[in-house]
C-alpha positions in Angstrom: 27.2 -111.8 79.7 25.3 -114.2 77.5 27.3 -116.3 74.9 26.2 -114.5 71.9 27.6 -111.3 73.9 30.8 -112.9 74.4 31.2 -114.2 71.0 30.7 -110.4 69.5 32.8 -109.2 71.9 35.3 -111.5 71.1 34.7 -111.2 67.1 35.3 -107.5 67.6 38.6 -107.7 69.6 39.8 -110.0 66.7 38.7 -107.6 63.7 40.2 -104.7 65.6 43.3 -106.5 66.1 43.4 -107.5 62.4 42.7 -103.8 61.3 45.4 -102.8 63.8 48.5 -105.1 62.4 47.1 -103.9 58.6 47.9 -100.4 59.8 51.1 -101.3 60.8 51.7 -102.7 57.3 50.6 -100.0 55.7 53.1 -97.2 56.6 55.8 -99.8 55.5 54.6 -100.8 52.2 54.3 -96.7 51.4 57.8 -96.2 52.7 59.3 -98.8 50.2 56.7 -97.9 47.4 56.5 -94.4 47.9 59.3 -92.8 45.3 57.6 -95.2 42.6 54.2 -94.4 43.6 54.7 -90.6 43.3 56.8 -90.8 39.7 53.8 -93.5 38.6 51.2 -90.7 39.6 53.2 -88.1 37.7 53.1 -90.2 34.5 49.4 -90.9 34.9 48.6 -87.3 35.1 50.6 -86.1 32.2 49.2 -88.9 30.3 45.7 -87.7 31.3 46.6 -84.2 30.3 47.6 -84.9 27.1 44.0 -84.6 25.6 43.2 -81.5 27.4 46.5 -80.0 25.4 45.6 -81.5 22.4 42.0 -80.2 22.5 43.2 -77.1 23.7 40.6 -74.3 22.4 43.8 -71.7 22.2 45.3 -71.6 18.6 48.4 -73.4 19.0 51.0 -71.5 16.2 54.1 -72.8 17.9 56.5 -73.4 20.3 55.7 -70.1 22.2 52.3 -70.9 22.3 52.4 -74.3 23.2 54.7 -74.0 26.2 52.3 -71.9 28.1 49.6 -74.7 27.8 51.6 -77.6 28.4 53.7 -76.2 31.2 51.4 -75.8 34.1 50.3 -80.0 33.4 54.4 -80.5 33.8 54.7 -78.6 36.7 51.8 -80.4 38.7 53.2 -84.1 37.5 56.4 -83.1 39.2 55.0 -81.3 42.4 54.9 -84.8 44.5 57.8 -86.0 42.8 60.0 -83.3 43.8 58.4 -82.9 47.2 58.8 -86.8 48.1 62.5 -86.5 46.9 63.4 -83.1 48.6 61.8 -84.5 52.1 63.4 -88.0 51.5 66.9 -86.3 51.5 66.2 -83.7 54.3 65.5 -86.6 56.6 66.5 -90.0 55.8 65.5 -93.1 57.4 67.0 -93.6 60.9 67.9 -89.8 61.3 67.2 -88.3 64.7 65.7 -85.3 64.7 65.8 -82.3 67.4 62.5 -81.6 68.8 61.4 -77.7 67.9 62.4 -75.3 70.8 58.9 -73.8 71.0 55.6 -76.1 71.9 52.8 -75.3 70.2 50.7 -78.2 71.7 50.6 -77.5 75.1 47.2 -79.2 75.9 47.3 -81.9 78.7 49.7 -83.3 81.1 52.9 -84.9 79.5 56.1 -86.2 80.4 59.2 -86.0 78.3 60.4 -89.2 76.9 64.1 -90.0 76.5 64.9 -91.6 72.7 65.0 -94.9 74.0 62.0 -94.9 75.7 60.5 -93.2 72.5 61.6 -95.8 70.1 60.6 -98.9 72.8 56.9 -97.3 73.4 54.4 -99.5 71.7 52.8 -96.4 70.4 55.9 -95.2 68.6 55.3 -95.1 64.8 52.5 -94.3 62.3 50.2 -97.0 62.9 46.6 -97.1 63.8 44.7 -93.8 62.7 47.9 -92.3 61.4 47.9 -94.7 58.7 44.6 -93.0 57.4 46.1 -89.7 57.8 48.6 -91.2 55.5 46.4 -92.3 52.9 44.5 -89.2 53.2 47.4 -87.3 52.2 48.3 -89.0 49.3 44.7 -88.9 48.3 44.4 -85.1 48.4 47.2 -84.8 46.0 45.4 -86.9 43.9 41.7 -85.4 44.0 43.3 -81.9 43.4 44.8 -82.9 40.5 42.4 -84.4 39.0 39.8 -81.5 40.1 42.2 -79.2 38.0 42.2 -81.3 35.0 38.9 -81.6 34.8 38.1 -78.3 35.6 39.9 -76.2 33.6 40.6 -75.6 29.9 44.3 -75.5 28.4 44.6 -71.9 27.6 47.4 -69.7 26.5 47.5 -66.1 26.1 45.4 -66.1 23.1 42.7 -66.5 25.3 40.8 -63.8 27.3 43.1 -62.3 30.3 40.8 -63.9 32.9 41.1 -67.2 31.5 44.7 -67.2 31.2 45.2 -65.5 34.9 42.8 -68.4 36.0 44.5 -71.2 34.6 47.7 -70.0 36.0 46.7 -69.6 39.5 44.5 -72.7 39.4 47.7 -74.8 38.2 50.1 -73.0 40.9 47.7 -73.8 43.7 47.5 -77.7 42.7 51.7 -77.2 42.0 52.3 -76.0 45.6 49.8 -77.5 47.6 50.7 -81.3 45.8 54.5 -80.0 47.1 53.7 -79.3 50.8 51.1 -82.2 51.1 53.4 -84.8 49.8 56.0 -83.2 52.3 53.9 -83.5 55.1 53.3 -87.3 54.2 57.0 -88.2 54.2 57.3 -86.3 57.5 54.5 -88.2 58.9 55.9 -91.3 57.3 59.3 -91.0 58.9 58.2 -89.7 62.2 60.1 -86.3 62.1 59.0 -84.0 65.1 58.0 -80.9 62.5 55.1 -83.1 61.0 52.3 -81.6 63.1 53.1 -78.3 62.9 53.9 -78.6 58.9 50.8 -80.0 58.2 48.8 -77.2 60.0 50.8 -74.6 58.0 50.0 -76.5 54.7 46.2 -76.3 55.8 46.5 -72.4 56.4 48.5 -72.3 53.1 45.6 -74.1 51.6 42.8 -71.9 52.7 45.0 -68.7 52.1 45.4 -69.7 48.5 41.8 -70.3 47.8 41.1 -66.6 49.3 43.9 -65.2 47.0 42.5 -66.9 43.7 39.0 -65.7 44.7 40.5 -61.8 45.1 42.5 -61.9 41.9 40.0 -63.1 39.9 37.3 -60.7 41.3 39.6 -58.1 41.2 40.2 -58.5 37.4 36.8 -58.8 36.1 35.0 -59.9 33.1 34.2 -63.4 34.2 31.0 -64.5 32.4 28.6 -65.8 35.2 28.6 -69.3 34.6 32.3 -68.9 35.0 32.2 -67.2 38.0 29.5 -69.3 39.7 31.3 -72.5 38.9 34.9 -70.9 40.2 32.9 -69.9 43.6 32.0 -73.4 43.7 35.0 -75.0 43.1 36.9 -72.8 46.1 34.0 -73.1 48.0 34.6 -76.7 48.2 38.3 -76.3 48.7 37.7 -74.6 51.6 34.9 -76.6 53.2 37.4 -79.9 52.5 40.5 -78.3 54.7 38.1 -77.1 57.1 36.5 -80.7 57.3 40.5 -82.1 57.6 41.2 -79.7 60.2 37.9 -80.6 62.5 38.5 -84.0 62.3 42.0 -84.1 62.4 43.4 -81.7 64.9 41.7 -83.0 68.0 44.0 -86.4 67.2 47.1 -84.7 66.5 46.8 -82.9 69.7 45.7 -85.6 72.1 46.7 -88.7 70.3 49.2 -90.8 72.7 50.6 -92.0 69.2 51.4 -88.3 67.8 52.8 -87.3 71.1 54.8 -90.1 71.3 56.1 -90.4 67.7 56.6 -86.5 67.0 56.7 -85.0 70.7 58.5 -87.4 72.3 56.3 -87.5 75.5 53.5 -89.4 77.0 50.1 -88.9 78.6 48.9 -90.4 81.8 46.4 -91.9 79.5 46.1 -92.8 75.8 43.7 -91.5 73.5 44.0 -93.9 70.8 
């Protein structure tokens, strides 16, 4: 190997080691700052939603007209906070959680590890690519909330039926999925064995929700053609994003040595990360 080649390999190795060390610090920082991040995001979202509430096209004559407009934004802001707090209370730091009795991931040859071996294994913990997945889960909550904020006008019962139904359905979609993606984040961060199947459940729930929204709105009828086209693009984009996430992360969640050590307490003959 030439000197330039050896220098390049050494540089690449050092860079990889540096990135890996950084990936170890990310989950620790998120674990410490997680509750504050969730609360801060809720406040930021509420502040960003105020112009929508103030400039709502539906007339507001009193509290009965204001509550249907304001409530969805409050629920979306609270969903990550409630999800984070409930998950933390259910799985405190240092708690040993038993493995599920029924294994869903059976691909490959794996050797069961004792808890002592699990915690002593260098592959244990949400580092490496898992740190990227953690960040992705948080970003998903933010992006879905911002999409709702930009795409949906705030309406109450004075608006057309299709408009109020669509506003309620999309707000419910963001609220429920923000809650579950946040729960997945905490489970991944705390090394809870239920994490891989909870994430799979949330992906499937996400896909199902998009289809239900499309079906409910189509059954109601009366949508202007431009609104129907934009809604179709929005729902199609959500489905595509979920499918891409599943395509990218499912093989990793099944084959990764780190995932299997951390969440399934087993190891294979060869590492995949």
